[in-house]
C-alpha positions in Angstrom: -24.8 1.7 13.2 -23.0 -0.8 15.8 -20.7 -3.5 14.8 -21.8 -6.1 17.0 -18.1 -8.3 16.2 -16.2 -5.6 17.4 -18.2 -5.1 20.4 -17.5 -8.4 21.4 -13.5 -8.1 21.0 -13.4 -4.9 22.9 -15.4 -5.9 26.4 -13.2 -5.1 29.3 -11.6 -8.1 31.7 -8.6 -9.9 31.4 -7.9 -11.3 28.0 -7.5 -15.3 28.1 -5.6 -17.6 25.4 -5.8 -16.3 21.6 -8.1 -18.0 19.9 -7.4 -19.9 16.8 -8.4 -16.5 14.7 -11.6 -15.7 12.9 -13.9 -17.4 11.1 -14.4 -17.3 7.2 -17.8 -15.5 8.2 -15.8 -12.9 10.0 -13.5 -12.5 8.0 -15.3 -11.8 5.3 -17.3 -9.3 7.7 -14.3 -7.5 8.4 -13.5 -7.3 4.1 -17.1 -5.6 3.5 -16.2 -3.3 6.6 -12.9 -2.6 4.6 -15.0 -1.9 1.4 -17.4 0.1 3.1 -14.3 2.7 4.8 -12.4 3.0 1.9 -15.7 3.5 -0.5 -16.0 6.4 2.9 -12.7 8.1 2.7 -11.1 6.3 -0.7 -8.2 9.5 -0.8 -7.2 9.2 2.7 -7.4 5.7 3.0 -5.0 4.9 0.1 -7.1 1.3 -1.0 -7.3 -1.6 -0.7 -4.4 -5.1 -1.4 -6.9 -7.9 -2.5 -5.2 -10.9 -2.3 -7.3 -13.8 -3.1 -7.6 -16.1 -6.6 -10.0 -15.0 -9.5 -13.5 -17.0 -8.3 -16.9 -16.4 -7.0 -15.6 -14.7 -3.6 -13.5 -12.4 -5.0 -16.2 -11.5 -7.9 -18.7 -11.3 -5.0 -16.5 -8.4 -2.8 -15.3 -6.6 -5.5 -19.2 -6.5 -6.8 -20.1 -4.9 -3.4 -17.1 -2.5 -3.5 -17.9 -1.4 -6.7 -22.2 -0.7 -5.2 -20.8 1.3 -2.8 -19.1 3.8 -4.8 -20.7 7.4 -6.1 -23.0 7.2 -9.5 -20.0 10.3 -10.0 -16.9 8.2 -9.2 -15.1 7.4 -12.0 -13.8 3.1 -11.7 -11.0 2.6 -14.3 -9.0 -0.9 -14.7 -5.6 -0.8 -15.3 -4.2 -3.7 -16.9 -0.9 -5.2 -16.7 1.3 -4.5 -19.2 -0.2 -0.8 -19.6 2.0 1.8 -21.5 2.9 4.5 -20.0 0.7 6.9 -23.0 -2.1 5.1 -21.4 -1.4 5.1 -17.9 -0.2 8.7 -18.0 -1.7 10.1 -21.2 0.4 11.6 -23.8 -0.2 12.8 -27.7 -3.4 11.8 -29.1 -2.1 10.3 -32.6 -4.6 10.2 -34.4 -6.4 13.7 -33.5 -3.0 15.8 -33.9 -2.3 13.6 -37.3 -5.7 15.6 -38.3 -5.5 18.6 -36.5 -1.9 19.2 -37.8 -1.2 20.5 -33.6 -0.3 18.7 -30.8 -3.8 17.2 -29.1 -3.4 15.6 -25.7 -5.1 12.2 -24.9 -6.2 11.9 -20.9 -4.4 8.5 -19.4 -6.1 6.0 -16.9 -4.7 8.0 -13.4 -5.9 11.0 -14.9 -9.7 10.1 -16.2 -9.8 7.7 -12.3 -9.6 11.5 -10.3 -11.7 11.4 -7.5 -12.4 7.7 -8.1 -11.3 4.1 -8.1 -8.8 2.0 -9.9 -8.4 -1.3 -10.2 -4.9 -3.1 -10.9 -5.4 -6.5 -12.2 -2.2 -9.3 -11.5 -0.6 -6.5 -9.5 2.0 -8.7 -7.9 3.5 -9.2 -11.7 3.3 -5.0 -12.4 6.2 -3.9 -13.4 8.8 -1.8 -11.3 8.4 1.1 -13.4 4.8 0.8 -13.9 4.4 0.6 -9.7 6.9 3.4 -9.8 4.2 6.1 -12.0 1.6 5.0 -10.0 2.6 5.8 -7.0 4.8 8.7 -8.1 1.0 10.4 -9.3 -0.7 8.4 -6.1 1.6 10.8 -3.6 1.7 14.2 -5.7 -2.1 13.9 -6.4 -1.6 14.6 -10.1 0.5 13.5 -13.2 2.8 15.6 -14.9 3.6 15.0 -18.6 6.4 16.2 -20.2 6.7 15.0 -23.4 5.9 14.4 -27.0 5.6 18.2 -27.2 3.2 18.6 -24.4 4.2 20.0 -20.9 0.6 20.1 -18.6 -0.2 19.2 -15.3 -3.2 17.0 -14.5 -5.0 16.3 -10.9 -5.0 12.5 -10.1 -6.3 11.5 -7.0 -7.6 8.2 -6.6 -8.1 4.7 -4.9 -6.3 1.6 -5.5 -7.6 -1.4 -5.6 -5.1 -4.2 -6.1 -5.4 -7.6 -7.0 -2.9 -9.7 -5.7 -2.9 -13.6 -7.2 0.1 -14.6 -6.0 0.5 -18.1 -4.6 3.0 -18.9 -2.5 4.9 -17.2 0.7 7.3 -15.7 -1.9 4.8 -14.0 -4.3 3.1 -10.6 -3.2 2.8 -7.0 -3.9 5.7 -4.5 -4.3 6.5 -2.9 -0.6 6.0 0.6 -2.4 2.7 -0.4 -3.4 1.9 -2.2 -0.2 3.1 0.3 2.0 0.4 2.8 0.6 -2.8 0.6 0.8 -4.7 0.9 4.3 -6.5 -2.2 4.2 -4.8 -6.0 3.4 -7.4 -8.1 3.2 -6.8 -11.9 2.1 -10.0 -13.8 1.1 -8.5 -17.2 0.0 -9.7 -19.3 3.0 -13.5 -17.6 2.5 -15.5 -20.3 1.7 -18.6 -19.3 -1.2 -21.3 -19.9 1.1 -20.1 -17.3 4.1 -19.7 -14.8 1.4 -23.2 -13.3 1.7 -24.6 -9.7 1.1 -23.6 -6.8 2.4 -25.0 -4.8 5.4 -24.2 -1.1 4.2 -26.0 0.6 1.2 -24.7 3.5 -1.1 -26.9 5.8 0.8 -25.4 4.7 4.3 -21.6 5.4 2.5 -22.8 8.6 1.3 -24.5 10.0 4.4 -21.2 8.6 6.2 -19.4 10.8 3.6 -21.0 14.5 4.5 -20.4 13.1 8.1 -17.1 12.4 7.3 -15.4 16.4 7.6 -17.1 17.0 11.1 -15.7 13.5 13.2 -13.4 14.6 16.0 -10.7 12.5 16.8 -8.3 13.4 20.1 -4.8 13.3 20.8 -5.1 10.8 23.2 -6.6 8.1 20.8 -4.4 9.3 18.1 -1.4 8.1 20.7 -3.4 5.1 21.7 -2.6 3.8 17.6 0.4 5.0 17.2 1.5 3.3 20.4 -0.1 -0.3 18.7 2.0 0.5 15.5 4.7 0.1 17.3 4.1 -2.5 19.9 3.1 -4.6 17.0 6.3 -3.5 15.0 5.2 -1.8 12.2 8.1 0.4 10.7 5.6 2.6 8.4 4.0 5.6 9.9 1.7 5.5 6.8 0.0 2.4 9.1 -0.9 5.5 11.9 -2.1 7.9 10.0 -4.4 5.1 7.8 -5.6 4.0 11.0 -6.9 7.4 12.5 -8.4 7.9 8.7 -10.2 4.5 9.0 -11.6 4.8 12.4 -13.1 8.3 11.6 -14.7 6.6 8.8 -15.9 3.7 11.0 -17.7 6.6 13.2 -18.6 8.3 10.5 -20.4 5.1 9.5 -22.0 4.6 12.7 -23.3 8.3 12.9 -21.0 9.6 15.7 -19.1 12.7 15.8 -16.2 11.8 17.3 -14.2 8.6 17.3 -14.6 6.0 19.7 -13.2 3.5 21.6 -15.1 1.2 19.2 -13.9 2.3 16.2 -9.7 2.6 17.2 -10.1 -1.1 18.0 -11.9 -1.2 13.8 -9.1 0.6 12.7 -6.0 -1.4 14.7 -8.0 -4.6 13.2 -8.6 -3.8 9.7 -4.9 -1.6 9.2 -2.7 -2.6 12.0 -3.2 -6.7 12.9 -2.5 -7.1 9.0 1.1 -5.3 9.1 2.3 -6.7 12.5 5.8 -8.0 12.4 6.3 -8.9 16.0 4.5 -9.9 18.7 3.7 -6.7 21.6 5.9 -6.6 24.5 4.9 -8.5 27.3 3.9 -7.0 31.2 6.4 -6.4 33.6 7.2 -9.2 36.3 5.2 -9.0 39.1 8.0 -9.0 41.5 8.7 -5.2 40.0 8.5 -2.8 43.2 5.9 -0.4 42.6 6.9 3.4 42.4 6.6 4.9 45.9 3.5 6.7 46.4 3.7 10.7 47.4 2.6 11.4 51.0 0.6 14.3 50.1 -1.0 14.3 47.0 -1.9 17.4 45.2 -5.3 17.5 43.3 -3.5 18.7 40.1 -0.9 16.6 39.8 -3.3 13.8 40.6 -5.7 15.2 37.5 -2.5 15.3 35.6 -1.1 12.1 36.3 -4.9 10.7 35.3 -4.2 12.1 31.7 -1.0 10.5 31.3 -2.3 7.2 32.1 -5.6 7.4 30.0 -3.7 7.4 26.6 -1.9 4.4 28.1 -4.9 2.7 29.3 -6.9 3.0 26.3 -3.5 1.7 24.1 -3.6 -1.3 26.4 -7.5 -2.0 26.0 -7.5 -1.8 22.1 -4.2 -3.6 21.8 -6.0 -7.0 23.6 -8.9 -6.4 21.0 -6.5 -6.3 18.2 -4.6 -9.5 19.7 -7.3 -11.6 19.6 -8.2 -11.0 16.6 -4.4 -12.1 14.8 -4.5 -15.8 13.4 -3.0 -18.1 15.4 -0.9 -19.3 13.1 0.7 -15.4 12.3 1.2 -15.8 16.3 3.5 -18.6 16.4 5.6 -17.4 13.4 6.3 -13.8 15.0 6.9 -16.0 18.5 9.7 -17.9 16.3 11.3 -14.5 15.0 10.0 -15.1 11.2 8.6 -12.4 9.7 4.6 -12.7 8.7 5.1 -12.9 5.0 8.0 -12.1 2.1 6.0 -9.4 0.2 9.0 -9.1 -2.5 8.7 -9.8 -5.7 9.1 -13.3 -6.7 12.7 -13.5 -8.7 12.6 -16.6 -10.3 15.4 -19.4 -11.3 15.4 -18.3 -14.5 18.4 -16.6 -16.1 19.8 -13.0 -16.2 17.5 -10.0 -18.0 19.2 -9.5 -21.8 18.1 -6.9 -24.1 17.2 -8.2 -27.3 16.6 -6.8 -31.0 13.9 -8.9 -32.0 12.1 -11.4 -29.3 11.3 -10.9 -25.4 8.7 -8.9 -24.2 8.9 -5.1 -25.1 10.9 -2.9 -22.7 10.4 0.5 -24.1 11.4 2.6 -27.6 14.7 4.4 -28.2 15.6 6.7 -31.5 17.4 4.9 -33.4 17.3 3.8 -37.7 15.7 0.5 -38.5 18.3 -1.5 -39.8 19.2 -4.9 -39.7 18.3 -6.7 -36.3 15.9 -4.1 -35.1 12.6 -3.6 -35.2 11.0 -0.3 -36.6 8.3 1.0 -33.7 5.8 2.6 -36.1 3.5 4.2 -33.8 5.6 5.9 -31.9 7.8 7.0 -35.2 4.3 8.5 -36.2 4.0 10.1 -32.2 7.5 11.5 -32.3 7.1 13.4 -35.7 3.5 14.5 -35.5 3.6 17.6 -33.2 6.2 19.0 -36.2 3.5 18.6 -38.9 2.5 22.3 -39.6 6.1 23.4 -39.6 7.5 20.6 -41.9 4.6 21.2 -44.4 5.0 25.2 -44.3 8.7 24.5 -45.2 8.9 21.8 -47.7 6.3 24.3 -48.9 8.9 27.4 -49.0 11.3 25.5 -50.2 9.1 24.3 -53.3 8.0 28.2 -53.9 4.0 27.5 -53.6 3.5 28.8 -49.6 -0.4 28.5 -49.8 -0.3 24.8 -51.3 0.9 22.8 -48.0 0.0 19.3 -48.4 -2.3 18.5 -45.0 -3.0 15.1 -46.2 1.1 14.2 -46.2 3.0 13.0 -42.8 6.5 14.4 -43.0 9.2 11.2 -41.4 12.7 12.5 -40.4 15.5 10.5 -39.6 15.2 11.6 -36.1 12.2 10.6 -35.8 12.9 7.3 -36.2 12.1 5.1 -33.0 13.1 1.0 -32.9 11.2 -0.8 -29.9 13.4 -3.3 -27.6 13.2 -6.4 -26.0 14.1 -8.1 -22.6 14.2 -11.6 -22.6 15.4 -14.1 -19.5 18.5 -16.1 -21.0 18.8 -19.8 -20.5 20.6 -21.0 -17.8 23.5 -23.6 -18.6 25.3 -24.9 -15.3 28.7 -26.6 -16.1 30.3 -28.6 -14.1 33.7 -29.1 -13.7 34.7 -32.6 -12.4 38.1 -33.5 -11.0 38.2 -37.3 -12.4 41.9 -38.1 -11.0 43.1 -40.0 -7.7 41.4 -43.0 -6.3 38.3 -41.3 -5.1 37.3 -40.2 -8.1 34.1 -42.6 -8.2 33.0 -41.1 -5.3 33.3 -37.6 -6.7 31.7 -38.5 -10.0 28.6 -40.4 -8.0 27.8 -37.3 -6.3 28.0 -34.9 -9.5 25.7 -37.7 -11.3 23.1 -37.3 -7.9 23.2 -33.1 -8.4 22.8 -33.2 -12.1 20.2 -35.6 -11.9 18.6 -33.2 -9.5 18.9 -30.5 -11.7 17.7 -32.0 -14.2 14.6 -32.6 -12.3 13.9 -29.1 -12.2 14.8 -28.1 -15.8 11.1 -27.5 -16.3 10.4 -25.0 -14.0 13.8 -23.6 -13.3 14.7 -23.9 -18.0 18.3 -24.3 -17.5 20.3 -26.9 -19.1 23.3 -29.1 -17.3 26.8 -29.8 -18.7 29.6 -31.8 -17.6 33.7 -31.6 -18.1 35.7 -34.2 -16.5 39.6 -33.8 -16.6 41.6 -36.5 -15.4 45.9 -37.5 -17.0 46.9 -35.3 -19.3 43.6 -33.4 -20.7 40.2 -32.6 -20.4 37.3 -33.3 -22.3 33.4 -32.1 -22.4 31.6 -35.5 -21.4 28.0 -34.3 -21.7 27.3 -30.8 -24.1 24.7 -29.0 -22.4 21.5 -30.9 -22.3 18.1 -31.5 -20.2 18.0 -35.2 -21.3 18.3 -37.1 -17.9 19.0 -40.4 -19.9 21.9 -39.0 -22.1 23.4 -37.5 -18.6 23.4 -41.0 -16.8 24.9 -42.1 -19.6 27.5 -39.8 -20.3 28.5 -40.1 -16.1 28.5 -44.2 -16.1 31.1 -44.4 -18.6 33.9 -42.7 -17.6 36.8 -43.8 -15.8 38.7 -42.4 -13.2 42.3 -42.1 -12.0 45.5 -40.7 -13.2 47.0 -36.5 -13.0 45.3 -33.6 -12.6 44.7 -31.1 -15.2 43.3 -29.0 -13.6 44.2 -25.8 -15.5 43.2 -27.7 -19.0 39.4 -28.1 -16.8 39.2 -24.4 -16.3 40.2 -23.4 -19.7 37.5 -26.3 -20.9 34.8 -25.3 -18.6 35.3 -21.7 -19.7 35.3 -21.9 -23.0 32.0 -24.2 -23.0 30.5 -20.9 -20.8 31.7 -18.4 -23.2 30.2 -20.3 -26.3 26.7 -20.6 -24.1 27.2 -16.7 -23.4 27.6 -15.7 -27.4 24.6 -18.1 -28.3 22.5 -15.7 -25.8 22.9 -17.8 -22.3 23.7 -17.4 -19.3 26.2 -19.8 -17.8 27.2 -20.9 -14.4 30.7 -22.7 -13.9 30.8 -25.7 -10.7 34.5 -26.8 -10.3 34.4 -29.6 -7.9 38.2 -30.3 -7.1 40.7 -30.2 -4.1 42.9 -27.7 -5.8 46.0 -30.1 -6.0 47.0 -29.8 -9.8 49.6 -31.5 -10.9 49.7 -31.5 -14.8 50.3 -28.1 -16.2 48.8 -27.1 -19.5 50.9 -28.3 -21.7 50.9 -32.1 -20.0 54.4 -31.8 -18.1 54.2 -33.0 -14.8 55.1 -30.6 -11.8 53.0 -29.4 -8.7 54.2 -26.1 -8.6 54.2 -25.0 -12.4 50.6 -26.9 -12.6 49.3 -24.5 -9.4 50.6 -21.8 -11.2 48.6 -22.6 -14.5 45.7 -23.2 -12.4 45.4 -20.3 -11.0 46.3 -18.1 -14.8 43.1 -20.2 -15.7 41.1 -18.5 -12.8 42.3 -15.1 -13.4 41.0 -15.7 -17.2 37.8 -17.0 -15.8 37.2 -13.9 -13.6 38.0 -11.4 -16.3 35.5 -13.0 -18.0 32.7 -12.4 -15.8 31.4 -15.8 -15.5 29.9 -16.6 -12.4 31.7 -19.4 -10.6 31.6 -22.1 -7.1 34.6 -23.9 -6.2 33.6 -27.1 -4.2 36.6 -28.2 -2.3 36.1 -32.0 -2.5 39.4 -33.3 -0.7 38.8 -34.7 3.0 40.0 -31.9 4.7 39.6 -28.1 3.6 43.2 -27.4 1.6 44.7 -23.4 1.2 44.6 -24.5 -2.6 41.1 -24.2 -3.1 40.7 -21.1 -1.4 43.4 -19.6 -3.3 41.7 -21.4 -6.8 38.1 -19.5 -5.8 39.9 -16.1 -4.8 41.9 -15.9 -7.9 38.5 -16.5 -9.6 36.2 -14.1 -7.6 33.8 -17.4 -7.2 32.0 -18.5 -3.9 34.2 -21.2 -1.8 32.1 -24.2 -0.6 34.1 -26.5 1.4 32.3 -29.8 1.3 34.7 -33.1 2.2 31.5 -35.4 2.6 29.7 -33.2 -0.2 26.4 -35.2 -1.6 24.1 -34.3 -4.5 21.6 -33.0 -2.0 24.4 -30.4 -0.9 25.3 -29.6 -4.4 22.0 -29.3 -5.8 21.1 -27.2 -3.0 24.8 -24.9 -4.3 23.6 -24.5 -7.3 20.3 -23.2 -6.7 21.8 -20.8 -4.2 24.1 -19.3 -7.4 21.0 -19.3 -9.5 
């Protein structure tokens, strides 16, 4: 079976300027071809990373992909918050309690042996779940050693990871993405372009039978590896996947050997989406050619021709690959940018904290059901189930009735108690500690007011709060308790007078006390100190720069010992050493902003969050 789009892309001759990128119909044709190649060799290609929102286009592709699977091959769907027991297998609690002996339950990965698993909302999958999935994927088996069970079960499968991420900073984990041969994106394909598939189940089954006999030469393997190197692909798995995809393409076309057309298909579907750089340019034309030997030997010429053949093949396939890379991607690569960050979006919420009663479940622990914790009944029964027969016999012997063991009674011991632990992201509170002394106080307060307003505008997304501490004269005061109210923040800032001394130590102490109260309530405080560092009022309200400076450094060391994230913004016209010393003693980031504005402060706080 021939592929007209591929034949057109590898036409000989010099390559013109890159086209604006494949159309939606061409993208859909490649997506269908990738589904067919994955169905021919699911274990060898690893699977597909499908980036698309839920809709008719994605459902059409999934339907076509399922129709191409062998009727005997299992197909399992893994939900987002799957438990380890359901994923890997474990103790069948009901069967164990009924039989009085450990009875194993197969997990989804074992049930999918020889087939396909569909990973829903893969961009949000937990790192632990992804690690267990990739471990089973690499080993080809699931090793289970828990709950009184010790067994190994085969688990060779392909993965269809549904990526519903929105934006450039949300996507699959690199460990999972690297193990999938095909990276497809259906976001720009319209419904009328998602037409029916040109391949049937009979074609896939015939190609599977032909696949073991397909031959690929060393020169073709070397060409695919050279293309991966030219495109800046660091992973060796990409070259392996490209070879497997080329063999599957040859089997689908009815060939017993990989052709140049199959190499172009593999490079387009496997290597092009992984490109991180443009291929190197040709050498300059004024470079002198190598000297020709006066008396060439026929055997030497033959060896040189064999050495040049992989390079020429690599160049032709590389040109075909460059022709299908979108122009936008080429522009990004020319600017030195990576194609897209696949790192997990960390969000702007506070730090992850353990909690006894609220948040997302984060596993179970052995412990007693005391106040403030929640007993996990199912896991408690699971821990006690393997020992029921021995415990019943023990109780019967103690009662002097060895033949009267009560099979309906469940013996629970203290060591069996399991409690559920939870994790949740705490609320972030940004505490501004503002120097309101001196003639430039009004200018600094205006900057703080603008920064607070910008931060409050993001509160609904960031889930954080803002507080304001001002120090002037001989003391410091909480001008604005932690709040999300923009109106209240404006009123508090507008009513603050300026002038007087600089009690920097008192301001730091009050900011630390407020941060400690936020921390005790389960929040995540961030202290932003805006000052020029020129303290002239000590803790007790007396004057003197030397003593005031020493008290300020002492307060900074206390804030550091409390392990509170802090930022020191030097607002003096010229950055002074006092500000750097203060940030050093505090263990805080130092940011000299002699001409700070609201946008600069807001960006600095976002980085700290």
